KEKE-3310 file (N, C-alpha, C; in steps of 0.2 Angstrom, whole numbers, plus 5000, padded with zeros to 4 digits):
npx = (5004:5003:5004:5001:5006:5000:5004:5003:5014:5014:5025:5038:5051:5053:5054:5052:5042:5030:5017:5011:5021:5029:5021:5021:5033:5036:5028:5028:5040:5036:5026:5030:5037:5029:5026:5021:5023:5028:5025:5030:5022:5027:5032:5044:5055:5050:5050:5061:5075:5068:5056:5046:5050:5041:5045:5032:5026:5028:5012:5012:5001:4990:4977:4979:4983:4971:4962:4971:4974:4983:4977:4984:4995:4995:4987:4998:5007:5000:4997:5012:5015:5005:4995:4990:4981:4978:4983:4976:4982:4977:4962:4952:4956:4954:4942:4949:4960:4952:4946:4957:4961:4950:4953:4962:4960:4960:4956:4960:4959:4954:4957:4955:4963:4959:4967:4967:4952:4941:4932:4921:4915:4901:4896:4884:4879:4882:4889:4906:4915:4933:4942:4955:4955:4947:4949:4946:4931:4933:4932:4919:4917:4930:4924:4915:4924:4927:4918:4915:4927:4925:4914:4921:4930:4932:4937:4938:4947:4951:4958:4954:4941:4931:4935:4931:4916:4915:4916:4907:4894:4896:4896:4884:4876:4877:4873:4879:4884:4891:4892:4897:4911:4920:4935:4946:4958:4970:4987:5003:5016:5030:5045:5057:5053:5051:5054:5056:5042:5045:5051:5060:5061:5056:5068:5075:5072:5071:5062:5050:5049:5036:5029:5027:5021:5016:5012:5011:5001:4986:4972:4974:4973:4983:4981:4973:4982:4992:4987:4985:4998:5001:4995:5002:5014:5014:5015:5028:5031:5030:5040:5040:5043:5042:5041:5047:5043:5044:5050:5059:5048:5042:5037:5024:5017:5018:5011:4998:4996:5001:4999:5009:5021:5017:5011:5022:5032:5027:5025:5038:5040:5036:5039:5050:5048:5052:5055:5061:5070:5070:5077:5074:5080:5076:5084:5086:5076:5070:5077:5074:5063:5065:5071:5059:5043:5029:5017:5008:4993:4986:4973:4964:4949:4945:4951:4956:4967:4983:4998:5010:5006:5005:5020:5024:5017:5023:5035:5035:5029:5016:5001:4992:4976:4964:4946:4944:4937:4945:4957:4950:4943:4954:4966:4970:4952:4959:4966:4961:4955:4944:4944:4956:4960:4959:4968:4980:4981:4983:4994:5003:5000:5006:5019:5023:5019:5027:5021:5009:5013:5022:5012:5002:5012:5016:5003:5002:5014:5009:4997:5000:5005:4997:5001:5012:5022:5022:5011:5000:5003:4997:4984:4981:4981:4973:4964:4964:4962)
npy = (4994:5009:5025:5042:5054:5070:5081:5094:5104:5113:5118:5121:5125:5118:5103:5093:5094:5096:5084:5081:5079:5072:5059:5055:5055:5042:5031:5031:5025:5012:5009:5007:4995:4989:4986:4995:5007:5022:5040:5055:5072:5087:5101:5099:5085:5067:5052:5036:5032:5024:5032:5043:5059:5076:5092:5105:5120:5130:5134:5145:5149:5143:5144:5147:5134:5129:5135:5138:5127:5122:5117:5115:5113:5100:5093:5089:5083:5071:5066:5063:5052:5044:5039:5023:5027:5042:5049:5064:5075:5087:5088:5098:5101:5090:5092:5099:5091:5081:5088:5089:5073:5072:5081:5074:5061:5049:5034:5036:5030:5042:5047:5055:5060:5065:5074:5084:5090:5103:5106:5102:5093:5096:5090:5091:5090:5100:5106:5112:5127:5126:5137:5140:5140:5150:5163:5179:5175:5165:5151:5145:5144:5139:5123:5122:5120:5107:5101:5100:5094:5079:5076:5075:5065:5046:5041:5041:5044:5045:5045:5040:5032:5042:5051:5047:5047:5059:5066:5057:5065:5077:5077:5072:5083:5093:5088:5078:5064:5050:5037:5020:5025:5029:5025:5021:5022:5022:5035:5031:5025:5032:5021:5025:5032:5020:5012:4999:4998:5011:5007:5015:5018:5030:5042:5044:5062:5068:5076:5070:5070:5077:5077:5089:5089:5096:5105:5124:5130:5142:5135:5124:5123:5127:5138:5133:5123:5130:5137:5123:5117:5127:5121:5109:5109:5117:5110:5103:5090:5088:5091:5101:5097:5108:5105:5116:5114:5123:5133:5147:5156:5156:5174:5175:5165:5167:5181:5178:5169:5171:5165:5155:5157:5167:5157:5149:5157:5163:5150:5147:5157:5151:5144:5129:5123:5118:5125:5119:5116:5104:5106:5101:5088:5071:5063:5069:5074:5062:5058:5069:5065:5052:5057:5058:5057:5054:5058:5073:5076:5089:5099:5100:5101:5099:5086:5075:5066:5062:5064:5068:5061:5047:5049:5048:5038:5026:5028:5021:5030:5034:5043:5057:5065:5075:5072:5072:5072:5061:5058:5054:5041:5034:5035:5028:5026:5026:5035:5047:5065:5074:5087:5099:5096:5081:5080:5082:5075:5063:5065:5066:5053:5046:5051:5045:5031:5016:5005:5008:5017:5007:4997:5007:5011:5001:4997:5008:5008:4997:5000:5004:4997:4994:5002:5002:5008:4997:4987:4999:5003:4993:4992:5005:5004:4992:5001:5008:5000)
npz = (5000:4996:5004:5006:5018:5025:5035:5046:5053:5069:5077:5072:5077:5087:5086:5095:5103:5097:5094:5085:5075:5080:5084:5070:5064:5073:5069:5053:5050:5057:5048:5036:5041:5040:5027:5021:5009:5009:5011:5017:5018:5022:5034:5041:5039:5042:5051:5042:5032:5023:5020:5010:5006:5006:5004:5013:5015:5032:5039:5047:5056:5069:5060:5050:5045:5044:5034:5023:5011:4999:4984:4972:4975:4982:4972:4962:4971:4971:4960:4958:4969:4969:4976:4986:4997:5007:5020:5029:5041:5047:5049:5044:5030:5022:5013:5002:4997:4992:4984:4975:4972:4964:4955:4949:4946:4955:4965:4976:4995:5007:5022:5036:5052:5065:5075:5083:5091:5089:5099:5113:5125:5140:5153:5153:5141:5131:5118:5119:5112:5107:5116:5112:5099:5096:5090:5087:5086:5077:5080:5076:5062:5060:5067:5059:5048:5050:5051:5036:5033:5040:5033:5019:5020:5018:5029:5048:5059:5075:5092:5105:5111:5120:5108:5101:5103:5107:5091:5084:5091:5088:5074:5072:5075:5067:5056:5048:5041:5048:5047:5042:5043:5056:5066:5080:5081:5091:5094:5093:5106:5112:5109:5114:5128:5135:5148:5162:5177:5189:5203:5213:5231:5243:5248:5265:5268:5259:5249:5235:5218:5208:5190:5180:5163:5152:5140:5141:5138:5141:5138:5142:5155:5163:5172:5184:5186:5191:5202:5210:5211:5221:5232:5232:5235:5246:5260:5259:5257:5241:5229:5215:5196:5182:5164:5154:5137:5126:5124:5117:5106:5090:5085:5077:5083:5099:5095:5095:5106:5120:5132:5136:5140:5150:5158:5163:5169:5181:5187:5190:5198:5210:5225:5229:5217:5201:5186:5171:5154:5140:5132:5116:5115:5116:5125:5135:5140:5143:5154:5163:5166:5172:5184:5191:5201:5201:5190:5183:5176:5165:5166:5154:5146:5135:5129:5122:5121:5126:5124:5133:5145:5143:5138:5154:5159:5150:5155:5167:5177:5189:5186:5191:5190:5184:5183:5166:5151:5141:5148:5161:5156:5151:5164:5179:5190:5204:5204:5200:5203:5209:5217:5222:5237:5234:5224:5231:5243:5236:5230:5239:5243:5233:5235:5246:5252:5248:5243:5238:5226:5220:5214:5207:5198:5192:5185:5177:5167:5161:5156:5143:5134:5124:5113:5107:5092:5083:5085:5082:5068:5063:5065:5060:5046:5043:5047:5035:5024)
capx = (5000:5008:5001:5002:5004:5000:5007:5004:5017:5014:5031:5043:5059:5054:5050:5050:5036:5025:5015:5010:5027:5033:5018:5021:5040:5036:5023:5031:5044:5031:5022:5036:5040:5025:5026:5019:5026:5026:5027:5026:5023:5027:5037:5052:5055:5049:5051:5066:5079:5065:5052:5049:5048:5040:5042:5028:5029:5026:5008:5011:4998:4983:4971:4981:4984:4964:4959:4975:4976:4985:4975:4989:5002:4991:4986:5007:5010:4997:5000:5019:5017:4999:4994:4983:4978:4979:4980:4974:4982:4973:4956:4949:4962:4951:4938:4954:4962:4945:4945:4963:4960:4946:4955:4970:4957:4964:4953:4963:4954:4956:4957:4954:4966:4957:4973:4965:4947:4941:4928:4921:4905:4903:4893:4876:4880:4882:4894:4911:4920:4939:4944:4961:4953:4941:4951:4941:4926:4933:4930:4913:4920:4933:4919:4910:4928:4930:4912:4917:4933:4922:4911:4925:4933:4932:4938:4939:4952:4952:4963:4952:4934:4930:4936:4926:4910:4913:4916:4901:4889:4897:4895:4877:4872:4879:4871:4884:4883:4897:4890:4905:4918:4925:4939:4948:4965:4978:4994:5010:5020:5038:5048:5064:5052:5049:5057:5050:5037:5048:5051:5063:5060:5057:5075:5075:5073:5071:5055:5050:5047:5031:5032:5020:5026:5012:5011:5008:4993:4979:4967:4978:4971:4987:4980:4970:4989:4996:4983:4986:5005:5004:4995:5005:5023:5014:5018:5034:5032:5032:5042:5037:5045:5038:5044:5046:5042:5042:5058:5057:5044:5041:5034:5018:5014:5016:5005:4991:4993:5008:4999:5013:5026:5017:5011:5030:5034:5020:5027:5043:5041:5033:5046:5048:5044:5057:5056:5067:5068:5074:5081:5072:5081:5071:5087:5087:5069:5068:5081:5071:5057:5066:5070:5054:5040:5025:5016:5002:4989:4982:4965:4961:4942:4944:4957:4954:4973:4989:5007:5013:5004:5007:5025:5027:5015:5028:5042:5031:5026:5009:5000:4987:4973:4957:4941:4941:4938:4950:4959:4945:4942:4961:4968:4965:4949:4960:4972:4958:4952:4938:4947:4962:4963:4960:4975:4986:4980:4984:5002:5007:5002:5011:5028:5028:5018:5029:5018:5003:5017:5024:5006:5000:5018:5014:4998:5004:5018:5006:4992:5004:5007:4993:5000:5017:5021:5021:5005:4997:5004:4993:4979:4980:4982:4967:4958:4965:4960)
capy = (4999:5018:5029:5048:5055:5076:5084:5098:5105:5120:5120:5118:5128:5115:5098:5088:5097:5094:5080:5078:5078:5066:5052:5053:5051:5036:5028:5030:5019:5004:5005:5004:4988:4982:4983:5002:5014:5030:5048:5062:5079:5092:5105:5095:5077:5062:5042:5034:5033:5022:5035:5047:5066:5083:5099:5110:5129:5132:5137:5153:5151:5138:5144:5146:5128:5125:5138:5140:5123:5122:5113:5114:5107:5092:5089:5088:5077:5066:5064:5060:5049:5038:5034:5020:5030:5049:5052:5071:5075:5091:5086:5105:5101:5087:5095:5102:5083:5077:5091:5086:5068:5073:5083:5069:5055:5045:5033:5034:5031:5048:5047:5060:5060:5068:5074:5090:5092:5111:5107:5097:5093:5095:5085:5091:5088:5106:5108:5122:5128:5127:5142:5141:5140:5155:5170:5185:5173:5161:5147:5141:5142:5132:5119:5119:5117:5102:5096:5096:5088:5073:5072:5074:5058:5040:5035:5047:5041:5049:5043:5036:5029:5049:5057:5044:5050:5067:5068:5057:5067:5085:5076:5072:5090:5097:5084:5074:5056:5044:5030:5016:5029:5029:5021:5021:5022:5027:5038:5026:5029:5033:5018:5027:5033:5015:5008:4994:5002:5015:5007:5017:5020:5037:5042:5048:5070:5071:5075:5066:5076:5076:5079:5093:5089:5099:5112:5128:5136:5143:5131:5116:5124:5130:5143:5128:5119:5135:5135:5116:5118:5130:5117:5103:5112:5120:5105:5103:5083:5087:5097:5100:5099:5109:5106:5121:5113:5127:5138:5154:5156:5162:5179:5172:5163:5175:5187:5173:5166:5172:5163:5150:5162:5168:5154:5148:5165:5161:5141:5149:5161:5146:5139:5121:5125:5119:5124:5116:5113:5097:5110:5098:5083:5067:5061:5074:5074:5055:5057:5074:5060:5046:5058:5060:5050:5054:5064:5076:5076:5094:5101:5102:5100:5095:5082:5066:5063:5065:5061:5068:5056:5043:5047:5047:5029:5023:5026:5018:5034:5035:5052:5059:5067:5078:5068:5076:5069:5054:5058:5050:5035:5030:5035:5022:5029:5028:5042:5052:5068:5082:5094:5102:5092:5076:5079:5083:5068:5057:5065:5064:5047:5044:5051:5042:5027:5013:4999:5012:5018:5003:4995:5011:5014:4993:4998:5014:5005:4992:5004:5009:4992:4991:5007:5002:5010:4993:4987:5005:5006:4987:4994:5011:5001:4989:5008:5011:4994)
capz = (5000:4994:5009:5008:5024:5025:5040:5047:5060:5071:5079:5067:5080:5092:5085:5102:5106:5093:5096:5078:5069:5084:5081:5061:5066:5076:5065:5047:5051:5059:5044:5033:5043:5040:5020:5017:5003:5014:5009:5023:5016:5030:5033:5042:5037:5049:5049:5041:5026:5021:5021:5005:5010:5002:5010:5013:5020:5038:5039:5052:5063:5067:5057:5042:5044:5042:5030:5016:5009:4992:4981:4966:4977:4982:4964:4960:4976:4972:4955:4959:4975:4966:4983:4987:5004:5010:5028:5031:5048:5048:5043:5041:5025:5017:5006:4998:4998:4991:4978:4973:4971:4960:4947:4947:4944:4960:4969:4984:5000:5009:5029:5040:5057:5072:5079:5088:5092:5089:5103:5119:5126:5146:5159:5150:5133:5128:5114:5119:5107:5111:5116:5108:5091:5093:5093:5085:5083:5071:5084:5070:5054:5060:5068:5052:5043:5053:5050:5029:5035:5040:5025:5014:5023:5018:5035:5052:5064:5081:5097:5108:5114:5121:5105:5096:5106:5105:5086:5082:5092:5084:5067:5071:5077:5060:5051:5045:5043:5048:5045:5048:5042:5062:5067:5085:5081:5095:5095:5094:5111:5110:5113:5117:5133:5138:5154:5167:5180:5194:5210:5218:5237:5247:5252:5270:5270:5251:5245:5229:5214:5204:5186:5174:5156:5147:5135:5146:5135:5146:5135:5144:5162:5166:5179:5187:5188:5194:5209:5214:5212:5228:5237:5233:5238:5253:5266:5259:5255:5238:5223:5207:5191:5177:5161:5147:5131:5120:5123:5114:5101:5085:5085:5076:5089:5105:5096:5095:5113:5125:5140:5141:5143:5157:5165:5163:5174:5188:5190:5192:5205:5214:5231:5227:5210:5196:5179:5165:5148:5136:5123:5112:5117:5118:5129:5142:5143:5147:5162:5166:5169:5176:5191:5195:5208:5197:5184:5184:5169:5164:5166:5149:5146:5127:5130:5117:5121:5130:5123:5139:5150:5139:5140:5159:5160:5149:5160:5173:5184:5189:5184:5194:5183:5185:5179:5160:5145:5139:5154:5165:5154:5153:5170:5185:5193:5209:5205:5196:5208:5209:5221:5226:5242:5234:5222:5237:5246:5231:5226:5245:5245:5231:5238:5255:5252:5242:5243:5233:5221:5215:5213:5204:5193:5185:5181:5172:5163:5157:5150:5135:5131:5115:5109:5102:5086:5076:5084:5081:5063:5059:5065:5054:5038:5044:5044:5026:5019)
cpx = (5004:5002:5005:5001:5004:4999:5008:5009:5017:5020:5037:5052:5060:5052:5047:5044:5030:5021:5014:5015:5029:5028:5020:5029:5041:5031:5025:5034:5040:5028:5025:5038:5034:5020:5024:5024:5025:5029:5025:5030:5021:5032:5044:5050:5053:5049:5058:5070:5071:5057:5054:5047:5047:5038:5039:5029:5025:5018:5006:5010:4993:4979:4970:4979:4977:4961:4964:4978:4978:4985:4982:4995:4999:4991:4993:5008:5006:4998:5008:5018:5013:4998:4987:4979:4982:4976:4980:4976:4977:4967:4953:4952:4956:4947:4943:4958:4958:4947:4952:4963:4955:4949:4961:4965:4958:4957:4955:4958:4960:4953:4958:4956:4964:4962:4971:4957:4945:4936:4927:4914:4906:4898:4885:4877:4881:4888:4898:4915:4929:4942:4951:4960:4947:4942:4947:4936:4927:4932:4921:4915:4925:4930:4916:4916:4929:4924:4914:4922:4930:4919:4913:4928:4929:4933:4940:4941:4954:4956:4960:4944:4930:4933:4930:4919:4907:4911:4908:4895:4889:4895:4887:4873:4875:4877:4876:4885:4891:4897:4895:4912:4921:4928:4941:4955:4971:4983:4998:5013:5027:5042:5054:5060:5051:5055:5052:5048:5044:5046:5056:5059:5061:5063:5071:5076:5074:5064:5054:5047:5041:5033:5025:5024:5022:5013:5008:5003:4989:4972:4969:4975:4975:4985:4977:4976:4992:4994:4985:4995:5006:5000:5000:5010:5020:5016:5026:5035:5032:5034:5041:5042:5042:5040:5040:5049:5044:5049:5055:5054:5041:5035:5024:5013:5013:5013:4999:4991:5000:5004:5006:5021:5023:5015:5018:5033:5030:5023:5032:5047:5038:5038:5045:5044:5049:5054:5061:5065:5072:5078:5080:5076:5079:5077:5088:5080:5068:5073:5078:5066:5058:5069:5064:5050:5034:5021:5009:4998:4985:4975:4963:4954:4941:4950:4955:4962:4979:4997:5010:5012:5005:5016:5026:5026:5020:5033:5041:5030:5019:5007:4993:4981:4965:4953:4939:4942:4941:4954:4954:4943:4949:4964:4965:4961:4953:4964:4967:4955:4948:4941:4954:4963:4964:4966:4980:4987:4984:4992:5006:5007:5008:5020:5028:5026:5022:5025:5012:5007:5018:5017:5003:5006:5017:5009:4999:5004:5014:5001:4995:5005:5003:4995:5008:5017:5019:5012:4999:4996:4999:4985:4978:4981:4977:4962:4958:4962:4953)
cpy = (5006:5022:5037:5052:5064:5078:5091:5101:5112:5122:5117:5120:5122:5107:5093:5090:5097:5089:5076:5075:5070:5058:5050:5050:5043:5029:5026:5024:5011:5004:5003:4998:4984:4982:4989:5007:5018:5037:5053:5068:5085:5097:5105:5086:5072:5055:5042:5036:5031:5027:5042:5054:5073:5088:5103:5116:5126:5135:5144:5153:5143:5139:5145:5138:5125:5129:5138:5133:5123:5118:5109:5111:5100:5089:5086:5083:5070:5062:5060:5053:5041:5034:5030:5026:5036:5051:5059:5074:5080:5091:5091:5103:5094:5086:5097:5096:5080:5080:5087:5080:5068:5074:5078:5062:5049:5042:5031:5034:5037:5047:5053:5059:5066:5071:5079:5091:5099:5111:5103:5097:5093:5092:5083:5090:5093:5106:5113:5121:5128:5133:5144:5141:5146:5160:5174:5181:5167:5152:5142:5140:5137:5124:5117:5117:5109:5098:5095:5092:5081:5071:5072:5065:5051:5036:5042:5042:5045:5041:5039:5036:5036:5052:5053:5046:5055:5070:5065:5062:5076:5084:5077:5080:5093:5092:5079:5067:5052:5039:5024:5019:5029:5024:5023:5020:5026:5030:5033:5031:5029:5028:5020:5030:5027:5012:5004:5000:5004:5011:5007:5018:5026:5037:5047:5055:5074:5070:5073:5071:5074:5081:5083:5092:5091:5104:5116:5133:5138:5139:5126:5116:5122:5132:5137:5125:5125:5134:5129:5116:5123:5125:5109:5103:5113:5116:5102:5095:5081:5092:5095:5102:5102:5108:5113:5118:5116:5131:5145:5152:5159:5169:5179:5170:5165:5176:5183:5172:5167:5171:5159:5153:5166:5164:5153:5152:5164:5156:5143:5152:5158:5144:5131:5120:5123:5119:5123:5114:5107:5099:5105:5092:5077:5064:5063:5073:5068:5054:5064:5068:5055:5049:5060:5055:5048:5060:5068:5079:5083:5096:5104:5099:5095:5091:5074:5062:5065:5062:5063:5062:5049:5042:5044:5040:5026:5021:5024:5023:5036:5042:5050:5063:5070:5074:5072:5071:5063:5052:5053:5044:5031:5030:5031:5027:5030:5034:5049:5057:5074:5088:5093:5100:5087:5075:5079:5076:5063:5056:5064:5055:5041:5044:5048:5035:5021:5009:5002:5013:5014:5000:5001:5011:5006:4994:5004:5013:5001:4994:5006:5004:4993:4998:5006:5002:5002:4988:4994:5006:4997:4991:5002:5007:4993:4995:5009:5007:4996)
cpz = (4999:4998:5009:5013:5025:5032:5041:5053:5063:5075:5077:5071:5084:5090:5090:5106:5102:5092:5089:5073:5073:5082:5075:5060:5068:5072:5058:5047:5051:5052:5040:5035:5041:5031:5017:5012:5008:5010:5014:5018:5022:5030:5037:5040:5043:5047:5047:5035:5021:5016:5015:5008:5004:5006:5006:5018:5026:5036:5041:5056:5060:5064:5049:5039:5042:5037:5025:5014:5002:4987:4974:4968:4979:4976:4962:4964:4973:4964:4955:4962:4973:4972:4983:4992:5005:5016:5028:5038:5051:5043:5041:5033:5019:5012:5001:4995:4993:4982:4972:4968:4965:4953:4946:4943:4948:4963:4974:4989:5004:5018:5033:5048:5061:5078:5087:5087:5092:5095:5108:5121:5138:5150:5155:5144:5128:5124:5115:5113:5109:5108:5113:5100:5088:5095:5087:5080:5079:5075:5080:5068:5056:5063:5062:5047:5045:5051:5043:5030:5035:5036:5021:5015:5021:5023:5039:5057:5068:5087:5102:5107:5115:5114:5101:5096:5104:5097:5084:5085:5089:5077:5067:5070:5069:5054:5045:5045:5043:5044:5048:5045:5049:5064:5073:5083:5086:5094:5096:5102:5109:5113:5118:5126:5137:5144:5159:5174:5186:5200:5215:5226:5239:5249:5257:5268:5265:5248:5238:5224:5208:5197:5181:5168:5151:5144:5139:5143:5141:5146:5140:5151:5165:5172:5184:5191:5193:5203:5213:5216:5218:5233:5239:5235:5244:5259:5265:5258:5249:5234:5217:5203:5184:5169:5155:5140:5126:5118:5121:5107:5095:5087:5083:5078:5097:5102:5097:5103:5117:5131:5142:5144:5150:5162:5168:5169:5180:5192:5194:5197:5211:5220:5228:5221:5204:5189:5175:5159:5146:5132:5118:5112:5121:5124:5136:5143:5145:5153:5165:5170:5172:5185:5194:5198:5203:5192:5187:5177:5170:5165:5161:5146:5141:5127:5130:5117:5125:5127:5131:5144:5148:5142:5148:5162:5157:5152:5168:5182:5183:5188:5188:5190:5186:5180:5174:5157:5144:5145:5159:5163:5151:5159:5174:5189:5201:5209:5199:5205:5204:5210:5222:5232:5240:5231:5227:5241:5241:5228:5232:5248:5239:5232:5243:5255:5244:5239:5235:5228:5215:5211:5207:5197:5187:5182:5175:5166:5156:5152:5143:5133:5123:5110:5107:5097:5081:5077:5082:5071:5060:5061:5060:5050:5038:5044:5040:5021:5015)
residu = (MET:ARG:VAL:LEU:TYR:LEU:LEU:ASN:ILE:SER:ASN:PRO:ASP:ARG:LEU:SER:SER:ASP:SER:GLY:TRP:ILE:PHE:ALA:ASP:LEU:LEU:ALA:PRO:ALA:LEU:ALA:ASP:ALA:GLY:ALA:GLU:VAL:THR:VAL:ALA:ALA:PRO:ALA:ALA:ALA:GLY:ASP:ALA:ARG:CYS:GLY:PHE:HIS:GLN:THR:LYS:VAL:PRO:GLY:THR:LYS:TYR:ARG:ALA:ARG:PHE:SER:ALA:ASP:ILE:ASP:GLU:LEU:VAL:ASP:LEU:ILE:ARG:GLU:THR:ARG:PRO:ASP:ALA:VAL:VAL:ALA:ASN:GLN:ILE:GLU:GLU:ALA:PRO:ALA:VAL:ARG:THR:ALA:LEU:LEU:GLU:VAL:GLY:SER:ASP:ALA:VAL:LEU:ALA:GLY:TYR:CYS:HIS:TYR:LEU:PRO:PHE:SER:PHE:ASN:GLY:GLY:GLY:GLN:LEU:LEU:LEU:ASP:PRO:ALA:LEU:ASN:ASP:ALA:GLY:LEU:GLY:ARG:PRO:VAL:LEU:LEU:ALA:PHE:ALA:ALA:GLY:LEU:ALA:ALA:CYS:ASP:ARG:VAL:MET:VAL:HIS:SER:ALA:THR:ALA:ALA:SER:TRP:THR:SER:ALA:ALA:ALA:ALA:ARG:MET:THR:VAL:ASP:LEU:GLY:ASP:LYS:LEU:ARG:VAL:VAL:PRO:ALA:PRO:ARG:ASP:GLU:ARG:LEU:VAL:ARG:GLY:PRO:ALA:THR:ALA:ARG:CYS:ARG:GLU:GLY:VAL:ALA:PRO:ILE:GLY:VAL:TYR:ASN:HIS:ARG:LEU:TYR:ALA:HIS:TYR:GLY:THR:GLU:GLN:PHE:VAL:ASN:LEU:ALA:ARG:ASP:LEU:VAL:ALA:SER:GLY:THR:VAL:ARG:LEU:ARG:VAL:MET:ASP:LEU:PHE:GLY:LYS:ARG:ARG:SER:GLU:ARG:THR:GLY:LEU:ASP:ASP:SER:PRO:GLU:LYS:MET:ARG:ASP:GLN:LEU:ALA:ALA:LEU:PRO:HIS:VAL:GLN:VAL:VAL:SER:ASP:ARG:GLY:ASP:ARG:VAL:ARG:TYR:LYS:ASN:LEU:LEU:ALA:GLY:THR:ARG:PHE:GLY:ILE:ALA:PRO:PHE:ARG:PRO:GLY:CYS:PRO:TRP:SER:MET:SER:VAL:ILE:ASP:CYS:GLN:GLY:MET:GLY:LEU:PRO:VAL:ILE:SER:PRO:GLN:LEU:GLY:TRP:LEU:ALA:GLU:HIS:ILE:ASP:PRO:GLU:LEU:CYS:PHE:THR:THR:PRO:ALA:GLU:ALA:VAL:ALA:LEU:ALA:GLU:ARG:LEU:ALA:THR:ASP:ASP:GLU:PHE:HIS:ALA:LEU:HIS:ALA:LYS:ARG:ALA:HIS:ALA:SER:THR:ALA:ASP:PHE:ALA:PRO:ALA:LEU:VAL:ALA:ALA:ARG:TYR:LEU:GLU:ALA:LEU:SER)
# end
């Protein structure tokens, strides 16, 4: 099978913080191992030497990525690669891809991967626009473009059961019939970040470290985490390590949203909170995770998946989490909380109770086993067939 993988990259200056690029970089070789012929079209190469690469422009902003597809370029790409299947990682681009396939006369399967949902649902079933994609009232046009992408696809792939439920509900509200298009295909874990469950015992007189390794956008609920961080470190039982995954961002990105810089400064000002950078180095990132006791999930309402949570769990680190979205689906119920007091109690128990920690370290590690790249690639190819 010849696969053309269309990838938008939002963070070309720090690829290690771009989950879409990391997933493609892990998945493309696994697809090649399974016998697929893969070409990645993206601003930066992903995969290995067996994978073809066509360099595309950086879209500049997240809105350009959704509203400025180059159909001429797509036509040329399809003619050159003659794909059996096209994966549009930016699903809003699918109508343009369908147009290009029509012009070329290609009968390739068009699959949209819902890497990011521009909406979520609250407990009452109300559809909520993602504030990260609602600048200048663009949230509804983005939602409509998402619906158009669903309608244009032969297959619609989502990360999780939660994402499938939300996508189905949103499609129904916008009169898009998904029929049997929908497939749950999780993202691959990074095998470089996999080790046996953490078994280190507490050291006398040394406060264990909890790690927060998520992007610091306001729409990730980072302000809630800032408030929780104060409570977590108040007793001195726990210290915190916060990952600055972005470093210095381009002006086009900070101009739209400078919350990561503001949140980073607020966290750095707290006692017993260490803000560190992996400098885009996955080995350094692994070592920074390895020196911690547990992870903390983000307060992101529209969370269909979290690469950073899987990174911690693959390292054998238990993760405590608010009961939100996919997090409540995936994380052990014993580690989910609804109040700051419950979060503090869980963190302190993981910090001090070796038996409790060891149990959840094993469960965390085991929860990522089905996300090995080879297994995910098999599910991908099944979805595309």
